[in-house]
C-alpha positions in Angstrom: 11.4 -18.7 -13.0 11.8 -16.5 -10.1 9.0 -16.1 -7.4 8.2 -13.3 -5.9 7.2 -13.7 -1.8 4.2 -11.1 -1.4 3.1 -10.2 2.7 0.0 -8.1 2.9 0.0 -6.1 6.5 -3.9 -4.7 7.4 -5.1 -4.0 10.8 -7.4 -1.5 12.3 -5.5 2.0 12.6 -2.6 2.2 15.3 -2.8 -1.7 15.4 0.9 -2.3 15.0 1.5 -2.7 11.0 4.2 -0.4 10.7 6.0 -2.6 13.9 5.2 -5.8 11.5 6.6 -4.3 8.8 9.5 -3.0 10.4 10.6 -6.9 11.5 10.1 -7.7 8.0 12.6 -4.9 6.3 15.3 -6.5 8.2 14.7 -9.8 6.8 14.9 -8.5 3.8 11.8 -7.4 2.5 11.2 -4.3 0.3 8.3 -2.0 1.9 5.6 -0.8 -0.2 2.8 0.7 1.3 -1.0 1.4 -0.4 -1.4 4.8 1.8 2.5 5.7 0.3 0.5 5.8 -3.2 -2.1 7.8 -1.8 0.3 10.4 -0.5 2.1 10.6 -3.8 -1.6 11.0 -5.4 -2.6 13.9 -2.7 1.5 15.3 -3.6 0.8 15.7 -7.4 -2.2 17.7 -6.2 -0.8 19.9 -3.9 -3.3 18.5 -1.3 -1.7 18.1 2.2 -1.3 14.9 3.2 -3.5 14.9 6.2 -5.5 11.5 7.6 -8.6 13.0 6.2 -7.3 13.4 2.7 -5.5 10.3 2.6 -9.3 8.8 3.5 -11.0 11.2 0.9 -8.8 10.3 -1.8 -8.8 7.1 -1.1 -12.5 6.6 -1.6 -12.6 8.5 -4.7 -9.7 6.8 -6.5 -11.8 3.4 -5.8 -15.3 4.9 -6.6 -13.5 6.3 -9.8 -11.4 2.8 -11.0 -12.4 0.1 -8.7 -11.3 -1.2 -5.0 -8.2 -2.5 -6.4 -7.1 0.9 -7.8 -3.9 1.1 -5.1 -2.5 -2.4 -5.3 -2.3 -2.4 -9.4 0.0 1.2 -8.5 2.4 -0.8 -6.4 1.9 -3.4 -8.3 3.9 -1.5 -11.5 6.5 -0.8 -9.0 7.5 -4.3 -7.8 10.7 -5.7 -9.4 10.2 -10.0 -9.9 13.4 -10.5 -8.1 12.5 -9.4 -4.5 10.6 -10.1 -2.0 7.8 -7.4 -0.6 5.8 -6.6 2.5 3.0 -4.5 1.7 1.6 -2.2 4.1 -2.5 -0.9 4.8 -4.2 -3.2 2.9 -7.9 -2.1 3.3 -10.0 -4.5 1.2 -10.5 -7.8 0.0 -9.9 -6.7 -3.6 -6.6 -5.1 -3.3 -5.5 -8.1 -1.8 -6.6 -10.2 -4.4 
């Protein structure tokens, strides 16, 4: 069977996560972000994607559906024949 390599990136706000992701994208990794999943959720409800709104929506979703909710959204978007770099991991359940 095919093996998929998934590298998760985590770190504090403005720590350089995007820079690391850009380097991996140059190495043929496909980029997915938990923050982008949150932005998509805000867009569905016509809410401006400010940092505060992203945090609030993330907290709301995690409270309602569990700490791994955003990872589960991204897993559904992943193909089994590509390698991925996942940005904006925030808690151990998202990593698992």
